[in-house]
C-alpha positions in Angstrom: 0.0 0.0 0.0 1.4 3.4 -1.0 2.0 6.2 1.4 -1.0 8.1 0.1 -3.4 5.1 0.6 -2.2 4.8 4.2 -2.6 8.5 4.6 -6.2 8.4 3.3 -7.1 5.4 5.5 -5.7 7.2 8.6 -6.8 10.8 8.2 -10.1 10.3 6.4 -11.2 7.8 9.0 -10.6 10.3 11.8 -12.6 13.0 10.0 -15.4 10.6 9.1 -15.7 9.2 12.6 -15.8 12.7 14.1 -18.5 13.8 11.6 -20.7 10.8 12.1 -20.7 11.0 15.9 -22.8 14.2 15.5 -25.3 12.6 13.2 -28.0 10.4 14.8 -29.5 7.5 12.8 -33.0 8.4 11.6 -36.0 6.5 12.9 -38.2 6.8 9.8 -36.2 4.2 7.8 -36.5 0.5 7.8 -33.1 -1.3 7.6 -32.2 -4.7 6.2 -28.5 -5.3 6.9 -25.6 -7.5 5.9 -27.1 -9.2 3.0 -24.7 -11.1 0.7 -24.9 -10.1 -3.0 -22.7 -12.9 -4.2 -22.5 -16.6 -3.3 -19.6 -17.5 -1.0 -18.6 -13.8 -0.6 -16.9 -12.1 2.4 -17.6 -8.9 4.4 -16.8 -6.8 1.3 -19.7 -8.6 -0.6 -22.4 -7.4 1.8 -25.0 -4.8 1.3 -27.6 -3.0 3.3 -31.1 -2.0 2.1 -32.8 1.0 3.5 -36.4 1.9 2.7 -38.3 4.9 3.9 -41.2 3.9 6.2 -43.5 6.2 4.3 -43.1 4.2 1.1 -42.3 0.7 2.4 -45.8 -0.6 1.7 -45.8 0.7 -1.9 -46.0 -1.8 -4.7 -43.0 -0.2 -6.4 -40.3 1.9 -4.8 -37.7 3.9 -6.8 -34.3 2.4 -6.2 -31.0 4.2 -5.5 -27.8 2.2 -5.5 -25.3 4.2 -3.5 -21.7 3.8 -4.5 -19.2 4.8 -1.8 -16.0 6.8 -2.3 -12.6 6.5 -0.8 -10.1 6.4 -3.6 -10.7 2.6 -4.1 -8.5 2.1 -1.0 -10.8 3.2 1.8 -14.5 3.0 2.9 -17.4 0.6 3.1 -21.2 0.5 3.4 -21.1 1.3 7.1 -19.4 4.5 6.5 -22.3 5.7 4.3 -25.2 4.4 6.4 -26.3 7.9 7.5 -26.2 9.3 4.1 -28.0 6.2 2.6 -30.7 6.4 5.2 -31.2 10.1 4.5 -31.8 9.2 0.8 -34.2 6.5 1.9 -36.1 9.0 4.0 -36.9 11.0 0.9 -39.0 8.1 -0.4 -36.6 5.6 -2.0 -35.3 2.1 -1.5 -31.5 2.5 -1.1 -28.9 -0.2 -1.6 -25.6 0.6 0.1 -22.8 -1.9 -0.5 -19.2 -2.6 0.2 -16.7 -3.7 -2.5 -13.2 -5.0 -2.4 -10.4 -2.4 -2.0 -7.0 -1.8 -3.4 -4.1 -2.6 -3.3 -5.1 -6.2 -2.7 -7.9 -6.0 -5.3 -7.2 -4.2 -8.6 -9.3 -2.6 -11.3 -11.9 -3.6 -12.4 -13.0 -5.6 -9.3 -15.3 -2.8 -7.9 -17.0 -2.4 -11.3 -17.7 -6.1 -11.5 -19.0 -6.1 -7.9 -21.3 -3.1 -8.7 -22.6 -5.1 -11.6 -23.3 -8.0 -9.2 -25.3 -5.6 -6.9 -27.3 -4.5 -9.9 -28.1 -8.1 -10.7 -29.0 -8.7 -7.0 -31.5 -5.8 -7.3 -33.1 -7.2 -10.3 -33.4 -10.7 -8.8 -34.8 -9.4 -5.6 -37.1 -6.6 -7.0 -40.3 -8.4 -6.1 -39.2 -9.2 -2.5 -38.3 -5.6 -1.7 -40.6 -3.8 -4.1 -37.8 -2.2 -6.1 -39.0 -0.2 -9.1 -36.4 -1.4 -11.6 -37.6 1.1 -14.2 -36.6 3.9 -11.8 -33.2 2.8 -10.8 -30.5 5.3 -10.1 -26.8 5.4 -9.2 -25.5 7.9 -6.7 -21.8 8.0 -6.1 -19.1 10.4 -4.8 -15.4 10.7 -5.5 -14.2 7.2 -6.5 -17.8 6.1 -6.2 -18.6 8.8 -8.7 -15.9 7.4 -11.0 -17.3 3.9 -10.6 -20.8 5.2 -11.4 -19.6 7.1 -14.4 -17.8 4.0 -15.8 -20.9 1.9 -15.3 -22.9 4.5 -17.1 -20.5 4.4 -20.0 -20.6 0.6 -20.1 -24.4 0.9 -20.4 -24.4 3.5 -23.2 -21.4 2.3 -25.2 -21.4 -1.3 -26.5 -17.8 -0.7 -27.7 -16.6 0.2 -24.2 -18.7 -2.5 -22.5 -17.1 -5.2 -24.7 -13.7 -4.3 -23.1 -15.0 -5.9 -19.9 -15.9 -9.6 -20.2 -18.1 -10.2 -17.1 -20.8 -7.6 -17.0 -24.5 -8.5 -16.9 -26.0 -5.0 -16.9 -29.2 -6.5 -15.5 -31.0 -3.2 -15.1 -31.0 -0.1 -17.2 -29.9 2.8 -15.0 -32.2 5.8 -15.5 -30.0 8.5 -14.1 -26.7 9.0 -12.3 -25.7 11.5 -9.6 -21.9 12.1 -9.4 -20.8 14.2 -6.4 -17.2 15.4 -6.6 -16.4 12.6 -9.1 -13.2 11.6 -10.7 -14.0 10.8 -14.3 -10.6 9.0 -14.5 -8.4 7.9 -11.6 -5.6 6.6 -13.9 -2.5 8.8 -13.4 0.1 8.9 -16.1 1.8 12.1 -15.0 5.3 12.8 -14.0 5.0 13.5 -10.3 5.7 10.2 -8.4 4.9 11.8 -5.1 1.3 13.0 -5.9 -1.7 11.5 -4.2 -3.2 10.5 -7.6 0.0 8.6 -8.5 -0.2 6.6 -5.2 -3.9 5.8 -5.6 -3.5 4.9 -9.3 -0.6 2.6 -8.6 -2.4 0.8 -5.8 -5.7 0.5 -7.8 -4.4 -0.2 -11.4 -1.1 -1.9 -10.6 1.0 -2.5 -13.7 -1.8 -2.1 -16.2 -0.8 -1.2 -19.7 -1.4 2.6 -20.2 -2.8 1.8 -23.7 -5.7 -0.3 -22.2 -8.9 1.3 -23.5 -10.7 0.6 -20.2 -8.7 3.4 -18.6 -10.3 6.1 -20.7 -14.1 6.0 -20.4 -14.4 9.6 -21.5 -13.3 8.5 -25.0 -16.4 6.3 -25.2 -18.9 8.8 -23.8 -21.9 9.4 -26.0 -25.3 11.0 -26.1 -26.9 7.8 -24.8 -25.2 8.2 -21.4 -27.9 8.4 -18.7 -29.2 11.8 -17.7 -26.8 12.8 -14.9 -26.1 15.4 -12.3 -22.5 16.5 -11.6 -21.6 18.4 -8.5 -18.4 20.0 -7.3 -17.6 22.5 -4.7 -15.2 25.4 -4.2 -12.6 23.5 -2.1 -13.1 20.1 -3.8 -9.6 18.9 -4.7 -11.1 17.3 -7.8 -12.8 20.5 -9.0 -10.2 21.4 -11.6 -10.3 18.0 -13.3 -14.1 18.0 -13.3 -14.3 21.4 -14.9 -11.6 20.4 -17.4 -13.6 17.4 -18.6 -17.1 19.0 -18.8 -16.5 20.0 -22.4 -16.5 16.3 -23.3 -20.1 16.1 -22.0 -21.0 19.1 -24.1 -19.3 17.8 -27.2 -21.0 14.4 -26.9 -24.5 16.0 -26.3 -24.9 14.3 -22.9 -27.9 15.5 -21.0 -26.4 16.7 -17.7 -27.0 19.1 -14.9 -24.0 20.8 -13.4 -23.9 22.2 -9.8 -21.1 24.3 -8.4 -21.5 24.7 -4.7 -20.1 27.8 -2.9 -20.8 29.5 0.4 -20.0 33.1 1.2 -18.8 32.3 4.7 -16.7 29.2 4.2 -15.2 27.1 1.4 -17.1 23.9 0.9 -14.8 20.8 0.7 -14.7 17.6 -1.2 -17.9 15.5 -0.5 -19.3 18.1 2.0 -22.8 16.7 1.3 -22.0 13.7 3.5 -22.2 15.9 6.6 -26.0 15.7 6.2 -26.9 17.9 9.2 -24.9 20.9 7.8 -27.0 23.5 6.1 -25.2 23.5 2.7 -25.3 19.7 2.6 -29.0 19.7 3.5 -29.8 22.1 0.6 -27.8 20.1 -1.9 -29.2 16.8 -0.8 -32.8 18.2 -1.1 -31.9 19.6 -4.6 -30.6 16.2 -5.7 -33.8 14.5 -4.4 -35.8 17.0 -6.6 -33.6 16.1 -9.5 -34.5 12.4 -9.2 -38.2 13.0 -8.6 -38.4 15.2 -11.7 -37.0 12.3 -13.7 -39.4 9.8 -12.1 -42.3 12.1 -12.9 -41.4 12.7 -16.5 
């Protein structure tokens, strides 16, 4: 494990633990925990299902699959339970899942496991009343990257064929990417950068000519309607802004949100601090984004 991956695991865990201690678990959400989404899996193949109590008896409930961030080296479903439960309280069924992390597990392991979660959702739709016709991905940071790649696989047969084990059991209707990295592969010259360390741990010795590393090249107008969010102090902001022109050139239907506060600079994935006012406003806005799509 690189220095940067160790740094992320140590420092981000401190910050996340401190944040979550201030956020109580809601009581308006039903939880089904620690469900295996693959046969003979381990703790990284478990998911939780959260359903808002106000919709739990509905025949069909719109489904959000939440894809956690952490640079592919950190995080799990438990870290995101408060955020996932918040989404469920808006009137959704939410799947929050863990996936195997680098450096032990390399690219594209998380993508294959996301695909397994999608298959699980399709197979268990009747049991949990999932509305598979209104299924959404919500991911941040590396989870935004993973959601983006999955969306490109869905919309580009050429790109999807580069991966040999994807079922794509449900057509994703829309994707929310909060502070995403459209590409985490680093081919730069600074061996001491954080992106170099994460990229080395996640991609290993992969050939830089491997087409799977460049999903932006396969982006097209069939990509699901998406929302892209960044913030003033988001360390991925510059790369997000640099790549937006590709979405324009490919005629992708997207909504772009740049979050800024007059009193303080909003950081990377600030929306996870769900009791903070700016996070509350953004999360409500993203809920409206999804409901507008459902009601179309």
